[in-house]
N, CA and C of each residue as an Amber inpcrd file, in Angstrom:
protein
   747
  25.9910000  36.6180000 -12.7940000  27.3170000  36.8420000 -12.6430000
  27.9480000  35.5850000 -12.5640000  29.3580000  35.1660000 -13.4100000
  29.9830000  34.1290000 -13.2980000  30.8630000  34.0190000 -11.7640000
  31.0300000  32.7790000 -11.2660000  31.7200000  32.5020000 -10.3560000
  33.2570000  32.7180000 -10.7470000  34.2810000  32.4870000  -9.5560000
  35.3430000  32.6600000 -10.1690000  35.9750000  31.5830000 -10.8010000
  35.6470000  30.4450000 -10.3270000  36.1490000  29.1700000 -11.0260000
  35.2940000  29.1450000 -12.5530000  34.0490000  29.6110000 -12.6140000
  33.5490000  29.3520000 -14.1080000  34.1510000  30.3160000 -14.9470000
  34.6810000  31.9250000 -14.4590000  35.3840000  32.5140000 -15.2720000
  36.4950000  32.0330000 -15.3820000  37.4370000  31.4110000 -14.4090000
  38.6790000  31.0040000 -14.8570000  38.9210000  29.7970000 -15.6560000
  37.7470000  29.1420000 -15.6840000  37.5410000  27.8080000 -16.5700000
  37.0950000  28.2810000 -17.7710000  36.3990000  29.0990000 -18.1580000
  36.0640000  30.0310000 -19.3200000  37.5180000  30.4960000 -20.1650000
  38.1520000  30.9040000 -19.2970000  39.2570000  31.8070000 -19.7990000
  40.2270000  30.5000000 -20.2420000  40.5330000  29.5810000 -19.6230000
  41.3170000  28.3320000 -19.9510000  40.9370000  27.3270000 -21.1500000
  39.3170000  27.4200000 -21.3340000  38.8730000  26.8110000 -22.3750000
  39.7540000  27.2120000 -23.7580000  39.9220000  28.6500000 -23.7290000
  40.4650000  29.1770000 -24.8920000  42.1200000  28.9210000 -25.1550000
  42.6100000  27.8880000 -24.4740000  43.9480000  27.6850000 -24.4240000
  44.3660000  26.1170000 -24.5850000  42.9580000  25.3750000 -24.5400000
  42.8990000  24.0440000 -24.2860000  43.7690000  23.6540000 -25.4100000
  43.3760000  23.5840000 -26.6720000  44.0420000  23.0560000 -27.9330000
  45.4510000  23.2300000 -28.0900000  45.7640000  24.6970000 -28.0400000
  47.3410000  24.8730000 -27.8630000  48.0090000  24.4510000 -27.0220000
  47.7200000  24.5110000 -25.7200000  48.3750000  24.2060000 -24.5520000
  48.4920000  22.3110000 -24.7150000  47.6920000  21.6660000 -24.9300000
  47.5960000  20.2470000 -25.4650000  48.5800000  19.8330000 -26.1580000
  48.9850000  20.6770000 -27.5630000  50.0670000  20.4390000 -28.5020000
  51.2540000  20.8230000 -27.7340000  51.5140000  21.6680000 -26.6380000
  52.6460000  21.7920000 -26.1720000  52.8490000  20.8200000 -25.4380000
  52.0090000  20.0600000 -24.8040000  52.1280000  18.8370000 -23.6040000
  52.6660000  17.7610000 -24.4020000  52.4960000  17.3890000 -25.6830000
  52.7550000  16.1650000 -26.4400000  53.9900000  16.4450000 -26.9120000
  54.5280000  17.8250000 -26.9380000  55.8710000  17.9860000 -27.3620000
  56.7330000  17.8810000 -26.1240000  56.3690000  18.2730000 -25.1460000
  56.9880000  18.1250000 -23.5950000  57.2570000  16.5050000 -23.3060000
  56.4750000  15.6610000 -23.6780000  56.4690000  14.5520000 -23.3740000
  57.5050000  13.8760000 -23.8740000  58.1440000  14.4170000 -25.2520000
  59.4800000  14.0710000 -25.8750000  60.8690000  14.7480000 -25.4820000
  60.4930000  15.7880000 -25.2540000  61.5810000  16.6430000 -24.8680000
  61.7920000  16.6560000 -23.3640000  61.0980000  16.7330000 -22.4410000
  61.2630000  16.8190000 -21.2150000  60.6100000  15.9120000 -20.2530000
  59.8120000  14.7090000 -20.7620000  59.1140000  13.8990000 -19.8480000
  59.9030000  13.0050000 -18.9180000  61.2590000  12.5970000 -19.4150000
  62.0400000  11.9990000 -18.3810000  62.3790000  12.6210000 -17.2710000
  62.5920000  13.9270000 -17.3830000  63.0720000  14.9900000 -16.4380000
  61.9700000  14.9020000 -15.3730000  60.7210000  15.2800000 -15.9480000
  59.4010000  15.5690000 -14.9650000  58.9860000  14.0790000 -14.4270000
  58.9230000  12.8840000 -15.1100000  59.1110000  11.7180000 -14.0830000
  59.9360000  11.6610000 -13.3520000  61.2950000  11.8070000 -13.4270000
  62.1380000  11.7430000 -11.9570000  62.0470000  12.5230000 -11.0730000
  61.6030000  13.9010000 -11.3250000  61.1210000  14.9680000 -10.3760000
  59.9460000  14.4480000  -9.5710000  59.0540000  13.7830000 -10.2520000
  57.4400000  13.5180000  -9.5140000  57.8490000  12.1990000  -8.9150000
  58.6260000  11.1160000  -9.0910000  58.9990000   9.7950000  -8.6690000
  59.8990000  10.1700000  -7.4890000  60.9050000  11.0570000  -7.6190000
  61.7830000  11.1080000  -6.2640000  61.2990000  11.7850000  -5.4010000
  60.0620000  12.7290000  -5.2580000  59.6470000  13.1980000  -4.4980000
  58.1700000  12.6840000  -3.7880000  57.7790000  11.5160000  -4.4950000
  56.4700000  10.6950000  -3.9840000  56.8720000  10.4240000  -2.3250000
  55.4800000  10.0970000  -1.8960000  55.6570000   9.6910000  -0.6930000
  56.0190000   8.0430000  -0.7450000  56.5790000   7.7490000   0.4760000
  57.2580000   6.3730000   0.1460000  55.9780000   5.3720000   0.2480000
  54.6940000   5.9500000   0.9150000  53.5770000   4.6180000   0.8740000
  52.3840000   5.3720000  -0.0680000  51.6510000   4.5050000  -0.5850000
  50.4340000   4.7910000  -1.1670000  50.4420000   5.0940000  -2.4010000
  49.4300000   4.9650000  -3.4900000  49.6600000   4.9700000  -4.7740000
  48.6920000   5.8840000  -5.2430000  47.8480000   6.6190000  -4.4830000
  46.2850000   7.3160000  -4.8620000  46.9750000   8.6960000  -5.4020000
  46.7450000   9.1710000  -6.3440000  47.5810000  10.5510000  -6.6110000
  46.0830000  11.3900000  -7.3940000  46.3560000  12.5550000  -7.0620000
  45.5210000  13.7810000  -7.7220000  46.5630000  14.8740000  -8.1670000
  45.8840000  15.0970000  -9.5210000  46.7700000  16.4250000 -10.0380000
  45.7780000  17.4190000 -10.1810000  46.0700000  18.6020000  -9.4270000
  45.4750000  19.7830000  -9.3400000  45.8110000  20.7620000 -10.4330000
  44.6960000  21.2320000 -11.3050000  44.9030000  21.9710000 -12.4730000
  45.4390000  21.2380000 -13.5740000  45.0050000  20.2130000 -13.6460000
  45.4800000  19.0600000 -14.8420000  45.8290000  19.6550000 -16.1310000
  44.7680000  20.6810000 -16.4860000  45.2570000  21.0990000 -18.0270000
  44.8860000  19.8420000 -18.8820000  45.8300000  19.6140000 -19.8550000
  45.9040000  18.6800000 -20.8900000  46.1480000  17.0790000 -20.2570000
  46.3770000  17.3520000 -18.7520000  46.7330000  15.9710000 -18.2610000
  48.0140000  15.4160000 -17.8570000  48.9430000  16.1140000 -17.9130000
  50.3280000  15.5540000 -18.1420000  50.7170000  15.2490000 -16.8010000
  50.7030000  15.5690000 -15.7090000  51.2850000  15.3450000 -14.4490000
  50.5470000  13.7640000 -14.3420000  49.2420000  13.7770000 -14.5210000
  48.2350000  12.8870000 -14.1350000  48.3960000  11.6110000 -14.9840000
  48.8580000  11.6170000 -16.1970000  49.2980000  10.7110000 -17.1890000
  50.6710000   9.8650000 -16.9030000  51.5870000  10.9530000 -16.3640000
  52.6690000  10.5660000 -16.0180000  52.7600000   9.7670000 -14.9750000
  52.0400000  10.0990000 -13.8310000  51.8460000   9.0590000 -12.5020000
  51.1080000   7.7950000 -12.9310000  50.2850000   7.8990000 -13.8770000
  49.3530000   6.7320000 -14.2590000  50.3260000   5.7490000 -14.8380000
  51.2990000   6.0390000 -15.7130000  52.3590000   5.3130000 -16.3410000
  52.9870000   4.6150000 -15.2900000  53.3210000   5.0570000 -14.3170000
  54.3420000   4.5960000 -13.0160000  53.4140000   3.8110000 -11.9540000
  51.8860000   3.5840000 -12.3460000  51.4350000   2.7630000 -11.1610000
  50.4850000   3.5710000 -10.1250000  50.4870000   4.5130000 -10.5160000
  49.3840000   5.4780000  -9.5400000  47.9060000   5.3290000  -9.7750000
  47.3700000   5.1760000  -8.6730000  45.6520000   5.1160000  -9.1860000
  45.7210000   6.5490000  -9.3870000  45.4920000   7.3180000 -10.6740000
  45.7860000   8.8170000 -11.0250000  44.2120000   9.5590000 -11.0950000
  43.8630000  10.6570000 -10.5660000  42.9700000  11.4290000 -11.0000000
  43.3430000  13.0280000 -10.9720000  42.9390000  13.5980000 -11.9550000
  43.3400000  15.1770000 -12.8240000  41.9210000  15.9870000 -12.4880000
  41.9590000  17.0760000 -11.8470000  40.8540000  18.0530000 -11.9610000
  41.1180000  19.3450000 -12.5530000  40.4380000  19.6960000 -13.2740000
  40.5460000  21.2810000 -13.6210000  39.3250000  22.0830000 -13.9440000
  39.1110000  23.3250000 -13.6770000  37.9300000  24.0600000 -13.6450000
  37.4790000  24.2960000 -15.3640000  38.4470000  24.1150000 -16.0940000
  38.1720000  24.1570000 -17.9180000  37.8230000  22.9790000 -18.2390000
  36.5050000  22.8600000 -18.8640000  36.1190000  21.7980000 -19.3060000
  36.5910000  21.3040000 -20.8190000  37.0370000  22.3070000 -21.4680000
  37.8840000  22.0680000 -22.6710000  39.3490000  21.5020000 -22.3930000
  40.0400000  21.6020000 -21.2160000  41.0210000  21.0360000 -20.9310000
  40.6490000  19.6260000 -20.2640000  39.7950000  19.4510000 -19.4520000
  39.3440000  18.1450000 -19.1900000  39.1610000  17.4110000 -20.4310000
  38.2240000  17.8180000 -21.4960000  38.4620000  17.0810000 -22.5650000
  39.5740000  16.8390000 -23.4530000  40.4420000  17.7650000 -23.4130000
  41.8090000  17.2810000 -24.0110000  42.5440000  16.0520000 -23.2300000
  42.3710000  16.4000000 -22.1450000  43.0880000  15.3690000 -20.8310000
  42.6070000  14.0800000 -21.2260000  41.3720000  13.9430000 -21.2910000
  40.6780000  12.5950000 -21.3200000  40.9970000  11.6830000 -22.9700000
  41.0990000  12.8180000 -23.8600000  41.5200000  12.6270000 -25.1620000
  43.0410000  11.8270000 -25.0550000  43.9100000  12.7250000 -24.4080000
  45.6480000  12.1960000 -24.5220000  45.6080000  11.0470000 -23.6430000
  45.0200000  11.1430000 -22.4420000  45.2050000   9.4980000 -22.0630000
  44.8130000   8.6180000 -22.5670000  43.4530000   8.5820000 -23.2900000
  42.8680000   7.4650000 -24.2550000  43.9870000   7.0780000 -25.5360000
  44.6410000   8.1160000 -25.8740000  45.6280000   8.2450000 -26.9450000
  46.8700000   7.0910000 -26.4370000  47.0250000   7.6690000 -25.2570000
  48.2670000   6.5960000 -24.5710000  47.6910000   5.2790000 -23.8710000
  46.3480000   4.8950000 -23.9680000  46.1870000   3.8000000 -23.2700000
  46.1920000   3.9860000 -21.7350000  46.0750000   4.9990000 -21.1940000
  46.2770000   5.1780000 -19.7350000  44.7930000   5.4700000 -19.1850000
  44.5430000   4.8280000 -18.0060000  43.1580000   5.0430000 -17.1630000
  43.4390000   5.8500000 -16.1750000  42.8850000   7.1480000 -16.2770000
  42.8980000   8.2600000 -15.5410000  41.6280000   8.5270000 -15.5090000
  41.5080000   9.1410000 -14.0850000  40.0190000   9.8900000 -13.8910000
  40.1940000  11.2440000 -13.8030000  39.4970000  11.9220000 -14.8620000
  39.4950000  13.4620000 -15.2550000  37.9360000  13.7770000 -14.7860000
  38.2250000  14.9210000 -14.0180000  36.9860000  15.5290000 -13.7480000
  37.0080000  16.9940000 -13.8750000  36.0100000  17.8720000 -14.2930000
  35.7960000  19.2080000 -14.3640000  35.4500000  19.4690000 -12.8170000
  36.2970000  20.5400000 -11.9340000  36.1180000  20.7280000 -10.4990000
  37.0130000  22.1870000 -10.2100000  36.3120000  22.5600000  -9.2130000
  37.0880000  23.8940000  -8.4850000  38.2240000  23.4200000  -7.7570000
  39.3920000  23.7430000  -7.8210000  40.3440000  23.3180000  -6.8070000
  40.1180000  23.8300000  -5.5030000  39.2930000  24.9890000  -5.1290000
  39.1880000  25.4210000  -4.0500000  38.0660000  24.9290000  -3.4710000
  37.4410000  23.8800000  -4.2410000  36.1220000  23.1640000  -3.6620000
  36.2610000  21.8500000  -4.0540000  36.8870000  20.5560000  -3.4960000
  36.9990000  19.3150000  -4.2440000  36.1370000  18.7260000  -3.5630000
  35.4560000  17.8880000  -4.7080000  34.2820000  16.7540000  -4.3330000
  34.6200000  15.3060000  -3.4890000  35.9360000  15.3730000  -3.0550000
  36.2820000  14.2260000  -2.5600000  36.3240000  14.1970000  -0.8410000
  36.3820000  12.8810000  -0.4170000  36.0910000  12.8440000   1.0140000
  37.5250000  13.1980000   1.7990000  37.6780000  13.2300000   2.9380000
  38.7560000  13.5890000   3.5910000  39.6900000  12.2700000   3.5500000
  40.7430000  12.7050000   3.4400000  42.1180000  11.5730000   3.3390000
  42.0290000  10.7070000   2.1010000  41.5920000  11.5720000   0.9760000
  41.4600000  10.4210000  -0.1910000  42.4290000  10.3120000  -1.0520000
  43.7340000  10.8150000  -0.9120000  44.8830000  10.8450000  -1.8910000
  46.1370000  10.7350000  -0.8790000  47.1670000   9.8760000  -1.5900000
  48.4880000   9.8830000  -1.0770000  49.3420000  11.0740000  -1.2260000
  49.2270000  11.5280000  -2.6960000  49.9090000  12.3170000  -3.1600000
  49.1550000  13.4320000  -4.2330000  49.2140000  14.5470000  -4.0640000
  48.8980000  15.6220000  -4.6920000  49.8310000  16.6170000  -5.3270000
  49.7680000  16.8970000  -6.7780000  50.6320000  17.2230000  -7.4120000
  50.0730000  18.7060000  -8.2610000  50.8130000  19.3890000  -8.5400000
  50.2020000  20.4670000  -9.4120000  51.5530000  21.4550000  -9.9820000
  51.2620000  21.7850000 -11.1100000  52.2690000  22.4340000 -12.0370000
  51.6940000  23.7260000 -12.7170000  52.4360000  24.7940000 -12.2520000
  51.6100000  26.1710000 -12.9650000  50.0800000  26.3940000 -12.8200000
  49.8890000  25.7890000 -11.5010000  48.2610000  25.8070000 -11.1660000
  48.0030000  26.6180000  -9.7970000  48.8030000  26.7790000  -9.1800000
  48.8580000  27.8200000  -7.8800000  48.8770000  29.1810000  -8.2600000
  49.5210000  29.5680000  -8.9650000  49.3600000  31.0950000  -9.4860000
  48.1670000  31.3230000  -9.8660000  47.1000000  30.6830000 -10.1820000
  45.7760000  31.1650000 -11.0390000  44.9050000  30.7910000  -9.6610000
  45.2480000  30.8410000  -8.4630000  44.1320000  30.5240000  -7.2850000
  43.4490000  32.2730000  -7.0380000  42.4050000  31.9540000  -6.6470000
  41.4870000  33.2990000  -6.2730000  41.6190000  33.4350000  -4.9720000
  41.7780000  32.1890000  -4.2230000  41.5930000  32.2730000  -2.5640000
  42.7810000  31.0860000  -2.4240000  43.8730000  31.4970000  -2.3340000
  44.9610000  30.6220000  -2.2840000  44.8920000  29.7360000  -0.6810000
  44.3740000  30.3910000   0.5460000  44.5220000  29.6610000   1.6180000
  43.3400000  28.9360000   1.5210000  42.2520000  29.1950000   0.9980000
  41.0960000  28.1790000   0.9390000  41.4540000  26.9680000   0.2410000
  42.3830000  27.1470000  -0.8310000  42.6500000  25.9880000  -1.7030000
  43.4100000  25.1190000  -0.9920000  44.5250000  25.5750000  -0.2760000
  45.6200000  24.7240000   0.1640000  45.1340000  24.0540000   1.3620000
  44.2450000  24.7110000   2.1050000  43.5320000  23.8040000   3.3090000
  42.6440000  23.1150000   2.6600000  41.9860000  23.0300000   1.5740000
  40.9190000  22.1190000   1.0390000  41.7540000  20.9240000   0.4530000
  43.1390000  21.1050000  -0.0970000  44.1110000  20.1840000  -0.4900000
  44.9010000  19.2290000   0.5750000  44.7390000  20.1470000   1.8510000
  45.5320000  19.5290000   3.1750000  44.4100000  18.4750000   3.6130000
  43.0240000  18.8750000   3.6410000  41.7140000  17.8840000   3.7930000
  41.9170000  16.7200000   3.0180000  42.1940000  16.3420000   1.8000000
  41.8580000  15.2940000   1.0220000  43.2120000  14.3260000   1.0360000
  44.2730000  15.0770000   1.5390000  45.4990000  14.4810000   1.8380000
  45.3720000  13.4440000   3.0660000  45.7880000  12.1590000   2.8170000
  45.6280000  11.2000000   4.1450000  47.0760000  11.7580000   4.8500000
  46.6780000  11.4730000   6.2240000  48.0440000  11.6670000   7.0890000
  49.1600000  10.8210000   6.4960000  50.3460000  11.7290000   6.7790000
  51.8000000  11.2730000   5.9940000  51.7450000  11.0890000   4.5940000
  50.5700000  11.6360000   3.8140000  50.3560000  12.1400000   2.2780000
  51.3740000  13.3900000   2.1660000  51.7420000  13.3510000   0.5890000
  52.4910000  14.8950000   0.2730000  51.8560000  15.5400000  -0.8150000
  52.0940000  16.9270000  -0.6990000  51.7400000  17.9800000  -1.7360000
  53.3020000  18.1960000  -2.5830000  53.0770000  18.3400000  -3.6890000
  54.1640000  18.8080000  -4.4040000  53.7270000  19.6870000  -5.6690000
  54.2450000  20.9710000  -5.5420000  53.8630000  21.5280000  -6.7410000
  55.2320000  22.7620000  -7.1550000  54.9830000  22.9120000  -8.5160000
  56.0620000  23.7320000  -8.8100000  55.1740000  25.0070000  -9.7200000
  55.8050000  26.1810000  -9.4940000  55.1000000  27.2330000 -10.1070000
  56.1090000  28.4810000 -10.1380000  55.8720000  29.6240000 -10.4970000
  56.4260000  30.7490000 -10.6280000  55.6190000  31.8320000 -10.4710000
  56.6460000  33.1980000 -10.3760000  55.8080000  34.5020000 -10.2610000
  55.0290000  34.6050000 -11.3740000  54.4890000  34.0840000 -11.9920000
  53.9590000  34.5910000 -13.4040000  52.9020000  35.8350000 -13.2550000
  52.1530000  35.7870000 -12.3880000  51.1080000  37.0420000 -12.2950000
  51.7370000  38.3350000 -11.7880000  52.9550000  38.2410000 -11.0520000
  53.5600000  39.0860000 -10.3470000  53.7470000  40.4320000 -11.0120000
  53.1430000  41.7060000 -10.5120000  53.1540000  42.8130000 -11.1560000
  53.7590000  44.0210000 -10.6300000  54.6050000  43.3490000  -9.7210000
  55.2730000  44.6070000  -8.7000000  56.8080000  44.7000000  -9.0340000
  57.3480000  43.8730000 -10.0920000  58.7220000  43.7330000 -10.5680000
  59.0050000  44.4090000 -12.0190000  59.1270000  45.5230000 -12.0290000
  59.0170000  46.2620000 -13.7610000  60.3630000  45.6320000 -14.4730000
  61.4800000  45.3450000 -13.7850000  62.3580000  44.7750000 -14.3310000
  62.2060000  43.4140000 -14.8350000  61.6710000  42.4290000 -13.9970000
  61.1780000  41.2000000 -14.2980000  60.2300000  41.4530000 -15.5960000
  59.1890000  42.0240000 -15.5720000  58.2460000  42.3390000 -16.6850000
  58.9000000  42.7600000 -18.0250000  59.8680000  43.5150000 -17.9720000
  60.7660000  43.9580000 -19.0450000  61.3710000  42.7180000 -19.6350000
  61.9540000  41.7730000 -18.8740000  62.7940000  40.8120000 -19.1310000
  62.0300000  39.7760000 -20.0020000  60.7200000  39.5010000 -19.2820000
  60.0220000  38.4810000 -19.7190000  59.1760000  38.9650000 -21.3820000
  58.7400000  40.3330000 -21.5480000  58.5110000  40.5610000 -22.5780000
  59.7070000  40.5150000 -23.4430000  60.8590000  41.1450000 -23.1640000
  62.1020000  40.9460000 -24.4290000  61.9310000  39.7360000 -24.6430000
  61.8290000  38.0750000 -23.7870000  62.0320000  37.2830000 -24.3570000
  61.2430000  36.6790000 -25.0370000  59.7620000  37.0240000 -24.6470000
  58.5830000  36.6420000 -25.4790000  59.0000000  37.2740000 -27.1330000
  59.1280000  38.4630000 -26.9890000  59.4430000  39.0850000 -28.3680000
  60.4800000  38.3520000 -29.2450000  61.5610000  37.9740000 -28.4460000
  62.5820000  37.5030000 -29.3450000  62.1710000  35.9220000 -29.5130000
  61.5480000  35.3270000 -28.6170000  60.9380000  33.9150000 -29.1190000
  59.8340000  33.9090000 -30.4410000  59.0430000  35.0210000 -30.5430000
  58.1840000  35.0710000 -31.4290000  58.7410000  35.7980000 -32.7930000
  59.9050000  36.2830000 -32.8210000  60.9360000  36.5880000 -33.9990000
  61.5460000  35.3650000 -34.5220000  62.0240000  34.6980000 -33.4970000
  62.6430000  33.5090000 -34.0510000  61.6970000  32.3800000 -34.6600000
  60.8250000  31.8700000 -33.7280000  59.4930000  31.1260000 -34.1630000
  58.5010000  31.3380000 -35.4940000  58.4120000  32.4180000 -35.2450000
  57.2390000  33.0300000 -35.9610000  55.8950000  33.1610000 -35.7540000
  55.8820000  32.4760000 -34.4680000  54.5960000  32.7510000 -33.5610000
  54.8120000  32.9500000 -32.1560000  53.6940000  33.1600000 -31.4770000
  53.8570000  33.4220000 -30.1390000  53.4800000  32.0440000 -29.4010000
  54.4820000  32.0700000 -28.0340000  54.3460000  30.8650000 -27.3300000
  52.8530000  30.6800000 -26.7150000  52.1550000  32.1040000 -26.4080000
  51.0480000  31.8440000 -25.8260000  49.8260000  31.2930000 -26.3880000
  49.2560000  30.4040000 -26.0390000  48.2150000  29.6830000 -26.5250000
  46.6060000  30.2450000 -26.4350000  46.7100000  31.2210000 -26.0290000
  45.3620000  31.9920000 -25.5220000  44.6540000  32.4270000 -26.5760000
  43.2870000  32.0170000 -26.9860000  42.8810000  32.4150000 -28.2480000
  41.4370000  33.2830000 -28.0680000  41.2610000  33.5670000 -26.6350000
  39.7880000  34.6340000 -26.4490000  39.9670000  35.8020000 -26.4570000
  39.1530000  36.8110000 -25.9780000  39.2990000  38.0160000 -26.0030000
  40.1530000  38.6830000 -24.9280000  40.2540000  39.9150000 -25.2570000
  41.3320000  40.5550000 -23.8960000  40.3910000  40.7520000 -22.9310000
  39.3450000  41.1780000 -23.1010000  38.1010000  41.5260000 -21.9720000
  37.8920000  40.2060000 -21.0550000  38.0520000  39.1810000 -21.5850000
  38.0220000  37.7850000 -20.9640000  39.2980000  37.7380000 -20.1400000
  40.4670000  37.8170000 -20.8420000  41.7810000  37.6730000 -20.0460000
  41.7350000  38.7660000 -19.0600000  41.3770000  39.9650000 -19.2090000
  41.6170000  40.9010000 -18.3210000  40.7790000  40.8430000 -16.9140000
  39.5020000  40.2580000 -17.3080000  38.6990000  39.7780000 -16.2950000
  39.4130000  38.6560000 -15.3170000  39.8580000  37.8450000 -15.8570000
  40.4960000  36.5450000 -15.2650000  41.6870000  37.2500000 -14.3010000
  42.2650000  38.1520000 -15.1960000  43.8520000  38.3150000 -14.3870000
  43.0930000  39.2060000 -13.2100000  42.1450000  39.9630000 -12.9850000
  41.8330000  40.5610000 -11.6990000  41.7660000  39.8970000 -10.4530000
  41.0340000  38.3830000 -11.0580000  40.8570000  37.3800000  -9.9860000
  42.0080000  36.9880000  -9.1890000  43.1230000  36.8920000 -10.0090000
  44.3910000  35.8210000  -9.3400000  44.8900000  37.0960000  -8.0670000
  45.1520000  36.0190000  -7.0720000  45.5110000  36.6890000  -5.5760000
  47.1930000  36.7880000  -5.7580000  47.8530000  36.3190000  -6.5340000
  49.2480000  36.6300000  -6.2020000  49.8250000  37.6820000  -7.1610000
  48.9820000  38.6940000  -7.7490000  49.6290000  39.6310000  -8.3790000
  50.3070000  40.6240000  -7.6150000  50.3680000  40.7770000  -6.5080000
  51.0830000  41.6730000  -5.5680000  51.9260000  40.6840000  -4.3730000
  51.7280000  39.3490000  -4.5720000  52.6150000  38.6520000  -3.3260000
  53.8300000  38.0550000  -4.1930000  54.8970000  38.2710000  -3.6140000
  56.2500000  37.5440000  -3.9140000  55.9520000  36.1450000  -3.5380000
  56.3220000  35.1090000  -4.3170000  56.5720000  33.6760000  -3.8010000
  58.1210000  32.9570000  -4.1980000  58.4770000  32.0900000  -3.6090000
  57.8800000  31.2540000  -2.5790000  57.6230000  31.9790000  -0.7900000
  57.9350000  33.0610000  -0.8660000  57.9490000  33.3940000   0.6710000
  56.6030000  33.4020000   1.0330000  55.5710000  33.8860000   0.4500000
  54.1630000  33.6340000   1.0230000  53.8450000  32.2030000   1.2570000
  54.4280000  31.2370000   0.2040000  54.3910000  29.7710000   0.6060000
  55.1690000  29.1540000   2.1980000  56.0720000  29.5730000   1.9320000
  56.8230000  29.4240000   3.5980000  56.3820000  29.7430000   4.6280000
  55.7430000  31.1070000   4.6210000  55.0170000  31.3250000   5.7760000
  53.5750000  30.6980000   6.0450000  52.8420000  30.6230000   4.8240000
  51.4180000  30.1650000   4.9030000  51.3000000  28.6660000   5.2770000
  51.9110000  28.0720000   4.5440000  51.8840000  26.3990000   4.4820000
  51.7570000  25.7900000   5.9450000  52.6990000  26.1630000   6.4250000
  53.0170000  25.6090000   8.2470000  51.7600000  26.2160000   9.2130000
  51.2820000  27.3790000   8.8590000  49.9770000  28.0940000   9.5450000
  48.7610000  27.3630000   9.0510000  48.7900000  26.6690000   7.9100000
  47.6490000  25.7370000   7.5730000  47.5670000  24.4070000   8.2230000
  48.7600000  23.9260000   8.4940000  48.9100000  22.3770000   9.0120000
  50.0020000  21.7670000   8.4980000  50.4840000  22.2620000   7.5530000
  51.3650000  21.4510000   6.4160000  52.6570000  21.5370000   7.4780000
  53.3500000  20.0360000   7.3480000  54.6110000  19.9470000   7.7260000
  55.7780000  19.5510000   7.0300000  57.0660000  20.0850000   7.1910000
  58.3100000  19.4360000   6.2100000  57.8310000  20.1990000   5.0430000
  57.8000000  21.5320000   5.2070000  57.6100000  22.4220000   4.0120000
  59.1880000  22.5220000   3.3390000  59.3680000  22.1140000   2.3500000
  60.7500000  22.3650000   1.5750000  60.5730000  23.2800000   0.2050000
  61.6020000  23.9870000   0.0090000  61.7340000  24.7800000  -1.2400000
  62.8450000  24.4610000  -1.9620000  62.8830000  24.0970000  -3.2500000
  63.7390000  24.0930000  -4.2780000  63.7840000  25.6350000  -5.2290000
  64.5040000  26.5210000  -5.0620000  64.1410000  27.8280000  -5.4640000
  64.2120000  27.6630000  -7.1530000  64.9610000  27.0930000  -7.8590000
  64.9620000  27.4070000  -9.2030000  65.2480000  25.8760000  -9.5500000
  64.4250000  25.3770000 -10.6710000  64.5910000  24.2170000 -11.3070000
  64.4240000  24.1360000 -12.7400000  64.5850000  25.5340000 -13.2900000
  64.3730000  25.9030000 -14.7540000  65.3760000  24.7800000 -15.7560000
  66.6540000  24.8800000 -15.0230000  67.7430000  24.0150000 -16.0470000
  67.4080000  22.4100000 -15.6970000  66.6080000  22.1730000 -14.7390000
  66.4440000  20.7260000 -14.6560000  65.4610000  20.1040000 -15.2840000
  64.6200000  20.8750000 -15.6260000  63.3600000  20.2250000 -16.6730000
  63.0960000  21.0080000 -17.6470000  63.3050000  22.2230000 -18.2170000
  63.3460000  22.6620000 -19.0330000  64.5250000  22.2490000 -20.5040000
  63.6390000  22.1760000 -21.7150000  64.6190000  21.7780000 -22.8200000
  65.1730000  23.3800000 -23.4150000  66.2350000  23.3340000 -23.6920000
  67.2130000  24.6720000 -24.1920000  66.3260000  25.7360000 -24.4330000
  65.5490000  25.2610000 -25.3990000  64.7020000  26.5810000 -25.8770000
  63.5030000  27.4940000 -24.8370000  63.4490000  26.5140000 -24.1360000
  62.4270000  26.8650000 -22.8320000  63.2430000  27.5730000 -21.5740000
  64.6020000  27.0810000 -21.6880000  65.2850000  27.6690000 -20.6080000
  65.5930000  28.9180000 -21.0610000  65.7310000  29.1510000 -22.2980000
  66.1260000  30.4810000 -22.7540000  64.9390000  31.4360000 -22.6470000
  63.7230000  31.0610000 -23.0580000  62.4090000  31.7070000 -22.9910000
  61.9380000  32.1710000 -21.5040000  62.4860000  31.2900000 -20.4710000
  61.9470000  31.7440000 -19.0700000  63.2490000  31.8790000 -18.1610000
  64.3270000  32.3470000 -18.7120000  65.3840000  32.2170000 -18.0870000
  65.3120000  33.2390000 -16.8990000  64.4410000  34.5390000 -16.9080000
  64.0990000  35.7450000 -16.2040000  63.1650000  34.9760000 -14.9410000
  62.2810000  33.8480000 -15.1580000  61.8500000  33.5140000 -14.4360000
  61.7430000  32.2170000 -13.6640000  62.1760000  32.4500000 -12.1850000
  62.5780000  31.4130000 -11.4830000  61.3750000  30.3190000 -11.4440000
  61.8280000  29.1090000 -11.8210000  60.4300000  28.2220000 -11.1740000
  60.9960000  27.2680000 -10.1330000  59.9050000  27.2910000  -9.1970000
  60.5390000  26.8790000  -8.0380000  59.2560000  25.5280000  -7.6110000
  59.9450000  24.6250000  -6.6610000  59.6440000  23.5340000  -6.4180000
  59.4730000  23.5540000  -4.8140000  58.0620000  23.1810000  -4.5230000
  57.5700000  22.8620000  -3.0140000  56.9430000  21.4780000  -2.9720000
  57.4160000  20.9300000  -1.7250000  56.8170000  20.1850000  -1.0860000
  56.4820000  20.0420000   0.4610000  55.5340000  19.5370000   0.6050000
  55.0270000  19.5570000   2.1620000  54.2090000  18.5800000   2.3940000
  53.7720000  18.1060000   3.6760000  53.3890000  16.5990000   4.2900000
  52.1490000  17.2350000   4.7800000  51.3600000  16.5260000   5.2260000
  50.3810000  16.2060000   6.1220000  50.5600000  15.6260000   7.4300000
  50.7280000  16.2740000   8.6020000  50.9120000  15.2610000   9.6940000
  50.1540000  14.4640000  10.0830000
């Protein structure tokens, strides 16, 4: 029987190439916006950065471009292979590793800055993962992550609006935005692992992070207009993209 991390990694293996193509486009269309967001929220001291759920390596590469000693982890082997290829193509030195974000193989206090984008919704045991990230942060270090209620199943109106936007996008562009190429059975098995299917965020984060030991928890509730190009703002208008920062005392 596959572990949760192995099943998640296998599912996202089937999105690696397509998602990597999207990342290349994103560097051109919105790279500056993401750079500003990452840099303005970075801790004042320290240059050791970890990108959780790095995928094709976008955040890890952005930080490396600005002098950070950058590491990226992902449980998908194909995503990590894409990330290594992308960093090499840009002449960037980034340490990419295949790893379960719930069980990091780094020593305590290893990083000054931990970042993640659209990775926390994938977690199968979020409290364990956030506690692990706190462990590898140095005292005074910062966690930053961006996410949305992508897996939330208890809001039919939100689901309807997202389905309509996807259908409209497919008609206009002649293809789906979804990069997944695997089987429905694998996708369904992965979906059952996701812990946030019936949990609305960022309410959960605001309550849970302080209980785990984080301080200075701050939420920016909607950053869609700040970081999305026009076509992506239209596609995801119904889904609020939130930003959260939290520090280790």
